[in-house]
N, C-alpha and C positions, 0 to 999 in steps of 0.2 A: 681698748679691749672690744668695744662694740664693733669697730671696723675690722679688727682682727678676726672676729667670729664670722662677720659677713663675708669677708674675703674667702673664707673656707666653707662657704655654702651652709652655714648654720642659720636657723630661724631665730632672730633676736627680738625680744620684747623688752622695751625700756619702760620702767615704772618709777614713780616717786612715792614718797611716803603718804601722799594724799590720794593716790590713784584709787578709784572706786573698785570694790571687790578685790583688793590687793591679795588677800589670802588665796583666792582661786588662781590668780595669775602665777603666784609663787608656786602653788601646788602642781602646776603643769611643767615646771622647768626641770630638765635633766641636769643642767649646770646652772647654779644660782650664785651670782656675784652680787654682794651687798655692800653698799657704801653710802648709806642714807644719813649717817651722823646722828642716829638716835639709838640710845643704849638698849640692847636686847629687844628691839622692835619686832624682829621676825621670830615667831614662836615655832617650836618643834613640830607641832601638829599641822603647820602650814606646808611643811616640806614633803616633797614626793619621796616615797620609799626608794632608797638606793641612789639618790641624787648626789652630785658633787657640790659642796658648798664652800665658797671662797669668801671669807669675811674680811673686808678691808677696813672695817670700822675700828676706831680707837676712842673710847668714851670712859669718863671717870664717874663712878657712882659712889655714894656714901657707904662706908663700911667701918664701923666702930672697932672692929677686931684688928684692923690694920694700923700700924704706927702713924701713918699720915692721915688716917680717918677716911681714906678713899682706896678704891681698887679699879684696875683697868678691865673693861669688858668690851666686846665687839657689838656690832649691830644685830647679831643673831644670839638668841638665848641658847648658849652652848650646851648646858646639861640636857635639855630636851631634844635639841637638834641632833646631837651625836647618836641618839637612839634610832634615828630614821635615816640619816645620811650615810652613804657609803664611805665618803671621805669629807672631812671638814678641817679647815685651818683654825687652830686655836688662837684666842686673844687673851692675854699676851702670849708671846712666844710664836706668833704666826709670822705673816709676811706683810710688807708694805705694798701699796698700790703698784709701784713700778715693778717690784719683784713679782707680783701677781701677774702682771702683763707679760713679763718674760717667761714666767712659768707656763702660762697659757700658750704662748708661742711655741715653746719647747714641746708641750703636750701635743699640739697640732702636728708639729714636724715628726714627732715620734709615731703618731698614728698614721701619718702619710707613709713613713718608712715601712711600718708594719704592713699596711695594705698593699704597698708596692710589691712586697715579697709574695703576696697572695693574688696578684693581678693575673687573670686568666691568660695563659700562654707565656707568662714571664717566669718560666721555670728555671730553677737552679738545680738541675738534676744530674746525677752521676750515672754514667753508662759503663758497661763492662765490655771490653773488646775480647772476644773469645778467639782462641787459636784452634783451628780445626785439625783433627788428627787423621792419619791414614795408617791402617784401615780404620774406618769410622766406627767408634763404639756404638752400642745400642742407645736408644733414646733414654732409657733409665740411667745408664752409666754416665751419659752426657749431663743429664739433669743433676745427678748427685755430685758430679765434679765441679759444678758451678753454683754454689750456694747463693741465694739471692739476698738482697738487702732487707732489713726489717720492714715489715709492711707499714709501720707507723712513719718511718723515714720516707718511704715512697709516697705516702699520702701527703705529707708535708711538702715534698718536692713538686707535686702536681697542683698545689694550691688548695688543699683541703684543710679546714680547721680541725683540731683534735676532737671537738664535739660533734663533727660531721662524720666521724669514722667509728665503727664498732668492730674491733679486732676479733678474729676467730683464730687464736694461735698466732704464730709468728709470721705466717706467710699469706694469710687471707684476711680480708676485712669487708664487712658490709658498709656501704656508703648510704648515709641517711638522705632521704629525698628532699629535705628542706634546703639542701644546697642549691636547688633550682630557684628557690625564693631569693636567695642572696645574689644569684647570678642572672636573674631573669632579664635584666636590661643589657647584658653583655651580648655582643654579636656571636653568632655561631662560627665554628671553623669550617674547613672544607670537608665535604662528606664523600667518601670513596666507598663504593660497593663492589665486593669481589664475588664473582660467580664463576661458572665454568661451562664446558661442553658436557654433553651426556657422558657420564663416566663409565669405566669398567666396574665390575663388582668390587674391585680392590681400592677404588677411590683414586683421584688424580692429584691430591695434595693442595686443594685450594685453601684450606685452613693454614697449611704451612706457608703458603704465599702471603696470606693475610698478615701473619706474624713477621715474616721476613720483610715485607714492605714497611710495616710499622717500625721495625728495628732499623731499616735503612734510612727512613725519614728522620727518626729520632737520634740514634747513636752516630750516624754517619753524615747526615746533612744538618744536624742541629736544629731541626724543626720540631716544635711540640707535636707529638703524635701519640695517639691512643688506639689500641686494637680492641675490637669488640667481637667476641665469639660466643656461640651458644654453649651451654653446659652439656657435655656429652653424656649419653646414656651408657649403662654397662655394656650393651651389645656393641656400641661404638668403641668403647675402651678395650674390650677383649676380642673384638671381631677381627676378621682377616683384613679389613680396611685399617686406615690409620686411626689414632685415638681421638680424632676430631678436634684436637687442640694443638696441632702442629707436630713437628718431628725433627729429628736431627738437631741442627744448630738454630732452628727457628721453632721454638716450642715454649709453652708456658710451664713455669717451674714453681714448686716441686711437682713432678709428674704424678706422684701418688696422691697428692692433695686434690688435684683436679680430676683425675680419672677414677679414683676409688672412693672419694667421699660422696656422701649423699645428704647435703644440707637441706634438701627439700623433699618431703614425703607427700604424695598426693593420693593416699589411699581413700577411696570414696565408698568402700563397702559399708553397707548398713545405713546409708544416708536416708533411705526412704522406708526403712522397715517400720517406722512409727506410723505410717499410713495404715498398715494392717492392725496395729494396736488401737488406733482410733476407732476402727470398726467395732471392736469389742468393748471399748471403754468410752463411748461417745459422751454420755452424760458427765462422767468424771472429768474428761478432758475439757468439755465445754465450760464446766463450772470453774475449773482451775485456770483456764485460758482467759475467759472473759470476766475479769475482775471489775471492769468499769467500761462504759461506752467510750470508745476511741474512734478517731478518724479511720484507722485501719480496719476496725470492726465493721463500721458502716460501709466502707469500700468493698470489703469482702462479701457482705450481704448483697450489695448492688450488683456485683459480678454474677451472683446467683439469681438475680431478678427477685430478690426478697426486699420489699420496701418496708422495713421496720428499723427502729432505733433502740427499742427497749429489749434487752436480752430475755427478760422474763416472759415476753409474749410469744416467743418462738415455739412452734410446735415440735414434736419429737422428730418428724420427718425433716423439718427445716434445720433442726440441730444436727441431724445426721448429714445433711448436705453441707452444712457449714463446716463441721469438723472434718469431713472427708474431702472438702472442697469439691464435692460432687464428681470425684475422679472416676473416670472410666477405667476399670481395672484391666480391660482388654488392650489398652494402649501399651505399646511395646515397652517403653522405658520403665513403666511400673511393673508390668508382668514379669519381665526378664531382667530385673536389676542385677542379678548375680551372673548373668551371661557375660562371657568375655568381651564380645563385641560391644555391648551396651556400656560396660564399664570403661572399655578403651575409648569409646566415643565421648563419654562424659569427661574422662580424665583429659582427653585431647582438647576438649573445649575449655576446660579450666586452664590448661597450659597456654592455649591461644589467648584467653582473657588476660592472663598474667603478662604475656609477651606484648600485648597491644595496649594495655592500660597506661594512661598518661599521668595518673595521680592516684593516691589512696581513695579519694572520692569516686574517681572514674572506675576504679577496681570494684568498689562496692556496688556502683550503679550497674556495671556489666554483669556481676554475679547475680544481682537481683533479677535481671532479665532472662537468665538461663531457663529454658523450657524443659520440664521434666516429665510432663504428662498432658493429657487432655481431659476435660470434663465430659459428662454425658452429653452436654449440648454442643460440644466441639470447641469450647473455649480452652485456650492454652493455660496450663498451670505452671507457674514459675517457682523458683526457689524462694522468692519473696512471699508468695502465697503460702508456702510451707513454713515460713518463719525461720529459715536457716540462712538467708543471704548475709545477715550481719555476722553470724557465727563464722561462715566461710570467709568473709572479709577479714575478720579478726585472726583466723588461723593463717591466712595467706598474706597478711600485711607485711610481715618481715620478709617473706619471699619476694616481695616487689622490689626490695633494695638490691641493686646489683653488687656483685662480689668483685672486689679489687684484688688483682694478682699482678704478676710481672712476667715478662719474657726472659729468656736466657741472658739477654744483654741489658736488662733493667728497664725496658720500655713498659709503661703501665698498660694493663689490659683488664677489661671487664669480662668476666665469665658469668653468664646469666642464663636462667631457664628460658627456653625458646621453643617454638613449634617449627620454625623454618629458618629463622634468622635471629640475631640478638634482639633482646627486648627493646622496646621503645624507650624505656627509662634509662637503660644503659647508654644508648646512642645520644639521648638528649643531654645527659649529664656530661658525657665525654665531649660533646660538641661545645659546651660552655667552657669546660676546663682548658681546652687547647687554645682558646683565643681565636681571633679572626684570621690569623695567619697559620694556624695549626691544622692538622689533619686527623680525622677519625676514619679508620679503616674497618669496615663492618663486613662480616662474613654472611653469605646466604647459602643455604643448603642446596645440594643437588645442582642441576644444570640451569642454564638461563631460561629454558622453556618452562621450568617448574618453580624453582626457588626464587629466581629473580622476578619472574612474572608476578608471583604472589607478593613479594616484597614491595614492588612498585604499586600494584593495584589494590592491595589490602593494607599492608603495614604503613606505607607512606600516606595513605588517606587518613589513617588513624592518628599518626604522629604529626602530620602537617609538615614534615621535613621533606626537602627535595635534595637528592644527591647531586654531586657535581661531576663525578667521573665513574665509569664502569670499567672494572678490570676483569677480563675474560681469561680464565686459566685453561690452558691447553696442554696436552701431553702427546708425544709421538705414539706412545702405547695405545691410547684411546683412539687416535685417528686411524691407526692400523686396524684396530678392531672394526671401526666404522667403514673401512675400505674393503672389508670382506675377510679379515683375519680370522683365525680359529677362535672358538669360544673361549672366553677367559673365565675360569672357575676358581683359580687360586694359584699358589706357587707349587712347583716351578712352572714358569710360563712356557708356552710353545716357542720353538726356535724362531718363528717369524717375528716375534716381538723382541728377540735378543740380538738379531742380526739385521744389518742394513737392508731395507726393502723399500726403495723409493717409489716403485710402482704402486704397491699396496698403500703407502702413505698418501700419495697423490689422489688416489680414489677416495680416501677418507676425508680429504680436505673439502669435499662437498658438504659434509656435516659441519665443518668449521664455518663455512660461508653461511649456512642456515642459522647457526647459533650467533654469529656476528650480527646478522639481520635482526634476530631476536633482541640482542643486547642494545642495538641502535634504535629499537622501535619506540623508545620514549624520548628520543632527541638528544641524548647525552653523548659526549665523546667517549670512545671505547679504546682501551689499551689492552692488547693481547699479551699475556704473560705465558711464555712457553716454559713449563716446569721441567727442568732437565733431569733425566734419569741416567744412571751410569752406563746403560746399554745404548744410549742414543749416540749417533754419529754426527759429526759436524755438518755433513751434507744433508742429513735428515732435518736438523735444526734450522739450517738456512732455508730449506724448502718450505718448512712450515711458516717461518717468518715472512718469506716472500709472498706466499699464498695469502697470508693474513693481510699484508699491506695492500694487496690488490683488491681486497673487499672494501676498502675505504676507511679502515680504522685509523685512529690518530697515530698509533705506533705499535710495533710488535717487537718485543725484546725477550732475550733468554734470561732465565732465573736459575741460579744455583744456590739459593739460600738454604736449602736442606743441608748442603755440605759446607757452606761458607758463612752462614748466618746473614746478618744484614748487609754485609759487603756483597753478597751474591745477588741482592735485589736492588743494588744501587742504581743501575740503569733504569729499572722499572720505576723507582722512586722519582728519578729526575723526569721521566716521561709523564708520570702522574702529576707532578708539580706544574709542568707546562700545560697539560690538558685542562687542569683545574682553572687556569686563567681564561679559558675560552668563554665560559659563562653562557652556554646554550640554553634555550628555554626548555623546560621539562614539561611533558604532557603525559596523561594517562592513556592506556590502550583503549579504553571505552568509557562512555559516560554512564553514570549510575542510573540515569533516568531511561536508558534504553530498555526495551523488553528483555526479560531474563534470558529467554532462549537466544536472542540476538547477542547478548553478552557472552553466553556459553560458546556460541558458534564463532564469535570473534576471537576468543582465546584459542579454541581448537584449530581454527583455520589459519590464524596469523602466527601462532607460536608453535603448534605441532605440525602444521601442514596437512591437516585432515581435510577430506573431501566434504564430509558432512557429519552431523551428530545424530545419533539414534537413541531415543528414550524408551526404556522398558515401561510397560503399563503401570507398574508400581511407582516408578520415578515420575511419570506424567501426573499421576494422581496426587502424589505428595507435593510436586512442584505447584500444581494448581491450588492446593490447599494453602501453601505458604504465600503465594501471591495474594490470595484472598485475605490472609492474615496481615497483609501489609509489609511483607518482607521482599517485595519485588525490586526495591531499590538497593538491596544489599549488593556488595561485590560478590563475585563467584570464585570459589576455590575448588579446582578440579583435582581430585585425588586419583592419581594414576602412577604407574611405575616411573621411577626416575632413570631407568636403564635403557629407555628408548624414547624417541619423540612420539611414538604411538603408545597405545595401551598394551602392546605385546612386547615384553622385555627381550624377546628373541629377534625382533626387527631392528637392525642397526642401520647406520648411515642416515639417509633422508627418505623415510617411507613415503609413498605416494598412493593416492587413490584408496585410502583406508577410511572407514567410518568409525568414529569414536562412539562406543556404546556407553550410555549413562544408565547404570543399573539401579541406583538408589540416590535419594537426596535427603540431606539432613540440614536443618536450620540451626546454625550456631548463633542464636539470637544475642547471647552475651558478647561473643566475639564479633558480632555484626557482619557475618558473611554466610552465604549458602554453600554448603559442602556437597559436591557432586561426586559420586563414586563411579569411576570409569572402569568397570569390570574388575574392581580391586576389592577382595573379600577379606583381607587380613592386613594387619599392620606390617610395614616393611621391616625386615630383619637383616642382620649381618651375619654371615657364616662365622662361627667361632674359630678363632685361631688357637688351637689347643696348646701350643707351646707358650702362649702368653699367660695362660692360666697355670700350667704346670710349673712354670719358672718363677711364680710369685712366692716370696718368702718374707717373713717378718722377723727382723732382728730386734730382740728385746734387750 
């Protein structure tokens, strides 16, 4: 038995009846096998709670109540041991030594068989082959005609234990983060990032390509595949663009669960109103807050240059400064907490913190660093100073868990809150679950110049993950717009977009080349996916593929997954598989130790094609302040329109000789990046598609 356990990587300690401190050795055993030949030698209080006890002893002790004057007992005191052990073999009526050895061998084999079923990438998953219809029904009709499997079944199929899943109804489940502890030594799968060219306001379907590619890899090539997409906002769900979670025969189901549910609320109103209450009730607050001297109390005083440790010795002025944290009420975020832009900025930072956090501990650490105001002396005041960081972490802890759903064909997908791309936690868990030969297909918002650049230089720095392949989604419609086509505002489209126009399309391919250069800037192989619309002609599609191949991409293929599901992205999946084998070195666009202005210019000139960058006086002043505060080594996030390479959404194609204006700077200290506003004064919105709202009905 000793050898059997060693062969299966157990730590085995052999003791005899005279081993010193025997009770302590016994108390550390998860499996206790006793064959000492001494009646009831091992007492119940020696045994570890929940241990498995196998008693091989057979001993006879006097018992006048028995006809023979003796009874059989084991080497373990059974009455007391059974109160602590999870399982124990009784004596008599138990098993002999050889039987015990066979029992142990069978137990090991059973455990191996169980773990084999949960080995990463070793999925026994059932996929659904869908048959497309013509004319094609609406997204909602398609979703309702293809009911998915129970979410518990899907979780088991991808190797999740029941205790690692928290179901929310029949179609959604939160995945517990401790699954990463179980799989932390497993290798990651292949990491595929999907981005696109600068889109029309209608969107170009890169989320649909993400899901179609995952379906092709999983249901059609029998490769373990996971899709990761960001949770859509209501403007995305009901806007003139797509629902941001696929469409047609490449979508996440059920559609209403992902588009209309709101599992995460981020209302931040009222967070700081107690600051003003402190002004009125300083003494009361101080007495209720400072019950005893703590490390946090002393630290807060030191930040105010108050060298005292006894609360009773503080003067009234020092109490006022301590309770108010000496906040300068003229600082913007405290003075205008009810203003839309300040609330939006704060909520966006929390969204970014959620998306970039790598663990619950990291989440709390990032939330604690969030800056909300400044003191009279210019010191930054954080949520930790206000005493609300732990509360925020508690409120958001459940939101950190990614939501497991499925595509139309039964491919697993994580839908998780995100600022530009799926959360770090969603990607990390998915990469472990698919195994070393599997694929995770992750969506990045907007074009390669915006979403992909932020993903590589901010998200990848935070996660420590390095992608293997970039998929660049292109459409004939968008290239015609960049070639000088009429303005796209909605449906119906101008005739130039509905009829073949090779000249217009060829002019727009200059934009394709620029975005290919952007996609290749980090050294990874790029596969161009041409998302096919019904109005595209074969000549137009061939022109785009040929132009793309001339730029040096790994491959350029046509995708019809909107109308054919995973089968329509089969060529793309095969190209991605081949590209992932190349293993090119990944590198960032800029070094974090570069001066901040150089980092900003690097992004603006390399990714957007800007001639120069111009800072407003306000932006210059704030940037200098943040550098003095020690934030100069942060990555930079430039907030500009996603509808143009420039800051002007009306400039299409490849704008040249433009200067990028930086009008404001904010430090997202919790998210760990500097946010620079490029003449962008409001959050991006999506035009509402009225019929999407008017056609909604609930059947009771």
